[in-house]
Residue, then its C-alpha position, 0 to 999 in steps of 0.5 A: m546554498s548549492v547552485i543548480a546547474l541548468s544547461c540546455m543542449n540541442c539534442g536531436g531538436m529536443a531540449r535537455i536539462e541536466w541537473d546537479p543532483l544536490g541542487a535538484r534536491t535543494l530546489r525540491l526543499w525550497v519548493l516545499s518551504n512555507r507550504i503545508l505538507i500533508l502525509d495521508e495514511a501516515h501509518g502505512y510506511d515501512p521503516f525505510m520510508e518512515e525514516e525518510l519522512r522524519s528527515l523530511l519533517r525536520f527539513h520542513a520545520m526548518l524551512d518554516g513549513s507546516a505539516v499534517a499527518m493523518t491516519a485512522t490507525l497510527p501507532g503511538k511510537m510512530r506518531d511520537g517519532y513524527a512529532e519529535a522529528f518536527q520539533r527538532g526541526l524547530g530547534m528543540r533539543r529536548p522535544t516535548q512528549i505527546e500525552g494521551d492515548a484517546y481515540p480519536q485524538l488531535s495533537l498540535v505541535h507548535g513552537k515548544q508547545v504540544e497540545t492534545c484534544a479528544p474530539a467527539p466521534v461522529p455517532e455514525t462511526c461508533r459501531k461493533i463489528e463481530v470477528e470470526r475466524v474461518d478457513a477457505g471452505a467456510a469463506m467460500e460458503r459465506i460468500r455463497e450464502g451472501v449471494e443467495q441473501g442478496a448481499a454485496c460481498v467482498w473477499i480481500r486477499n493479500a496477494v494477486d495470485d491468491a485473488i485470481a485463484a479465488v475468482k476461479a474457485l468461485e466460478c467453479q461453484g457458479i458464482q461470478a465475481d469481479l476482480l481488482h488488483a494491481r496487475f491490470m494495465v492502467a486503462d483496464r484498472l481505471r475502467k474496473e475502478e469506475a465500474l466498481q464505484a458505480r456498483f458498490g459506491p455510495d450511490g451504487t446500483g446493481r449491487r444486490g448479490g454482487v461479489l468482488v475479489a480484490t487485494q489491498v488496493v481497496e483498503a483506502s483508494l475507493d469509497l466502496d460499501f459491502d454487506v459481507m466481508i471476508s479478509d485474509l489475515a493482515p496486520i491490524g492497521s490493514l484489517i481496520q482499514r478493510a473493515g471500513r468498507l463494511w456497512r460504510h454508508m449507513d445514512l444511505r443504507p440503514i440496517e433495515g435495508r441490509p440483507v444480513p442482520g449486522p456487520s461481521l468480518q470473517i478472517l481467513s486465518p489459522d488458530p493463533e493458539a496452535v503454532e507448531d512451527g514457522q509454517w503456521l500461516h503458510r498452511v492457510l494462506d498461499a502467496g499471501a502469507w509472504v506479504y506481511p511480517l509473520t509476527d505482526q500477523w500472529r499478534t494481530a490474530r491474537a488481539v482481534f480474536g481475543a477481543g472477538a470484535i472490532r469496536e470503533p472507535d473506543g477499542l481501536r487503540d488497544l488493538i493497534e498497540a497490542v500489535h505495534g506498541p512498545d510492549p507487544e506480547e511475546v511470540p511463540e517459540a516456533m516464531r522466535r527466528a521469524e521475529q529476529d529476522s523481522l527486527g534485523k530487516l527493520m534495523i537494516e532498512r532504517q540504516m539504509a535510509k539514514n545512509q542516504l539522507l541529507l544532513s539536517t543539523h540546526c543551530d541558531g536558525q541556520l542549516l549546517d553541514y548541508l553541503a557535506a552530504a554532497q558526496k552521498v547524493y546520486d541520481d534517482e535510480r541509485l538513491t531510491t525513495r522507497l524499498g520494496i520488491p523491484q518491479v519491471t514495467l511492461r508496455l503491452a503492445q499489439f500489431d496492426a496495420n500501422g505496425l506496433e501500437p499500444l494495446a490501449h489508446s496510449w502507451e502510458d495507459s498500456e502499462v502494467q507492473m510485475s516483480r522483476a525477479r519473477y519476470e526474469k525467472l520466467g525468461g522475460v520478453d525478447q526485446k531484440s525484434p526490429e520493431i521493438v528496437r526501433l520503437k525504443s531507439s529514442w528512449p533515454d537509457w533509464k527507460r530502456s532499462t526499466v520498461q519492456i515492450a510486451v507484444v500481446g498475441k492470440e489469446g493474450t499470449i506474451a511469452k511461454e508463461l506470461r499472458y494478459d487477460s483483460r478480465l483477470g489481469l497479467l497471469a504469470g507462472t502458476s496463475n496462467 
């Protein structure tokens, strides 16, 4: 067992605790021991985090913990990977394979036993959602028709800039829309989520003819219910999650009270049968074409348009495995390079995770070679828990009689994030003014390097191509 070094030093009247990095991680594992670890939305992790979670499950099993992995769209190979990791943590050299592809399915791994059962689905969740491919013009027209019919409408976009552009386009047609994405400061986002829950939630009021344009933030975090849904093409798991916000609360809003005859998912997508080159998706989606792997998008389009509908629950397994299964359909020649790039990226991310994981050799109830990993353990800035696009945090500020103050009622509620690369490309925000230097002088080094003070001036202006609007969010570059 590594010793955790704790030293309390007087630093300007404040106590500071210094951690031995390996000891800190030992403490974290110890805190989890004998506990129940819950992995929610277990399908939604990239290869890097998936590898980390497998390691965590091995450690957790060694430390006599229990774990529950939950999701509505878990691919079989990801499920098997989690189960195998936990069994190896229990000391099994030859893990038992999970059998069965029922949906829904409950799998129980305990000791050397693996049990599965297929619970009967709740009748209200059994339904068929028609699927139709549309272009941008048809998507706008469907929303206009929905508003005229008194339907609650949503358009889920893959990228923030595309969501902002959709709201502006709808306004040009005289249609007012709410907007929700991840580039609002915390206070505004919480306020918007509360208002949307009150309007489109289970007990929502004033939903008739309402329109929401949102990004992936509505897939799982909010309990909303819409009559009409448009969605950008997304991987099958995301499409199923999004469709879960369509005709959701049938007990509160039965079919007789709906302004449209049935649930239908309109997907903004190119034709998967007409792939001329690697720009297949970019001709229909703008920034949203870069968010997900191109090959996953094409296979999703093939599967869902080929099926013509999302059948819940009996059709979900086939759709999920068609995209993420062990024997997916071969992509068109024009996408071969994209597939090679995706596979290469996947292998790199998995290896990056393995390079920084603690060792977890298990033998006769003992955890071996743990301290041998000490040379790989760094502070949290170098040893990240997730990949993804590096972000910069902006703390929005304003000048008042007392000087520089947060734009909201606290600095934490005034934070908003954006891509670091894009922030730097736009020139960033000057941090050398006396007021900002004074404010940041008491911050620790890590905070000074990752958090920027952004003073919001007249009409929301922060910098030449950076502006904040409480209705549209942080506007950068072309979205400004």
